[in-house]
C-alpha positions in Angstrom: 258.3 116.8 34.6 256.4 120.0 33.6 258.1 121.8 30.7 259.9 124.9 32.0 259.1 128.2 30.4 260.9 131.5 30.1 261.7 132.9 33.5 261.2 129.6 35.4 263.7 128.6 38.1 265.2 125.2 37.6 267.8 122.9 39.1 270.4 121.3 36.8 270.2 117.5 37.4 273.2 115.3 37.5 274.1 113.7 34.2 277.4 112.6 32.7 277.8 116.0 31.0 276.6 118.3 33.8 278.7 116.4 36.5 281.8 116.6 34.3 281.4 120.4 34.1 280.5 120.8 37.8 277.0 122.1 36.9 275.0 119.3 38.6 272.5 120.5 41.3 273.1 124.2 40.5 270.0 126.4 40.2 269.3 128.9 37.4 266.7 130.6 35.4 265.4 129.6 31.9 266.2 132.4 29.6 265.7 130.8 26.2 264.2 127.8 24.3 265.3 126.7 20.9 265.3 123.9 18.3 269.0 122.9 18.1 268.6 121.5 14.5 267.7 125.0 13.4 269.9 127.2 15.5 273.0 124.9 15.9 273.5 125.6 19.6 275.7 123.2 21.6 273.5 121.2 24.0 274.9 119.3 26.9 273.4 115.9 26.1 270.9 114.8 23.5 268.0 117.2 22.9 264.9 115.1 23.0 262.2 116.3 20.6 264.7 118.8 19.1 264.2 121.2 22.0 266.8 122.7 24.3 266.6 125.2 27.2 269.1 128.0 27.9 269.8 128.3 31.6 271.5 131.2 33.3 273.3 129.7 36.3 272.8 131.6 39.6 275.7 133.6 40.9 277.7 134.0 37.7 277.8 134.8 34.0 277.6 131.2 32.7 274.7 130.1 30.5 274.3 126.6 29.1 271.9 124.8 26.7 270.4 121.7 28.3 267.8 119.1 27.3 264.6 118.9 29.4 265.9 115.6 31.0 268.7 117.6 32.7 266.3 120.0 34.4 264.0 120.0 37.4 261.4 122.8 37.7 261.7 124.6 41.1 259.2 127.4 40.7 257.9 130.1 38.3 260.0 132.9 39.7 257.0 134.6 41.5 257.6 138.4 41.7 259.8 138.5 38.6 259.1 141.8 36.8 259.8 142.6 33.1 259.1 145.5 30.8 258.4 145.3 27.1 258.0 148.7 25.6 255.4 150.4 27.7 254.0 147.2 29.1 255.1 146.0 32.6 254.5 142.5 33.7 254.9 140.6 37.0 254.9 136.9 37.4 252.6 135.1 39.8 253.1 131.9 41.8 251.1 130.1 39.1 253.5 131.2 36.4 251.0 133.6 34.8 252.1 137.1 33.8 250.0 140.0 34.9 250.2 143.7 33.9 251.1 146.2 36.6 252.0 149.9 36.9 255.3 150.5 38.5 255.4 153.0 41.4 
């Protein structure tokens, strides 16, 4: 699997933990990446390579930390726009961020 990046849309795969919590097959957006050994976040399953992804589940307020093995990349959220200070960026189909001027 390609490694998801911030803003990517993913599907949570069925695992023992995700199925138990009724999260399997739900879509969401990656909103964070961390090293659990440093930050101490609770990951649903073993975090291979000491890396976990925070996923905001569609249609609610719930966010969970998951290992890469529990995620399937759906797309790069084309059209997603963000602003950082005076810089505005929009995401293309290829996952690249491009500057734009809002109308």
